Each structure stands twice: as structure tokens, then as C-alpha cells.
N, C-alpha and C positions, 0 to 999 in steps of 0.2 A: 527457348524461353526468353521472354522479353524482360526488360529491366523491371517493369512493374510487377511481373509475376515473381521474380527473384526477391524483390523487396517484400512482397506480400508473404511469401513462404518463410522468409527470415523472421518477419513479425509474428507469424503464427507459431513458429517454433519457439520464439522467445516467450510468447504468451503461455504455451504449454509448460515450458520449463518453470516459469514463475508460479503457475498454478500448483505444480508438483511441489515446489519448494514451500509454498504457502501451506499446503496440506501437511507436509512433514514437520513444519515449525509452527503449527497452529497455536500452541500454548504461548510461545514467545511473542507471537504477533498480537494475541489477545492482551497480554500484559502490557505491551507497548501502546496499544490503542487506549487501554484504561489510563495509563500514565498521561497520554496526550490529552484525553478528555478531562482529567482532573486538573491539569495545568491550565487548560482553557477556561474551565469553570472558575478556578481561583483568580485568574486574570480578569475575567468579566466581573467577578464580585468586587475586586479591588478597584476596578475602573468605575464602577457605579458609585462607590463611596466618595470619589474625588469630584 
């Protein structure tokens, strides 16, 4: 195996592990996304007032 193949294999393995973790913790990720979206919206609203 060349170095490029090893790096590609490690990256693919990391992607698979992250997908599995994402599926298992889907509810927590959705809550986190909702919090981020609400913070960004409130920041944009306060920024427009100034």
C-alpha cells in the first residue's frame, strides 16, 4: 500500500465511524443544531437594530 492509499483508508474509516455516531446520537445533534440556528437568528436580529 502506498501512503496515499493508507491516508484514504483512514479517512474513509473515520467517515464511517462519524456517520455511525451521528445516527446513534441523532436527537442530541438535532437539539444542538436548533440551538445554533436560534443563536444565529438572534444575533442577526440584534445586529440589524444597531
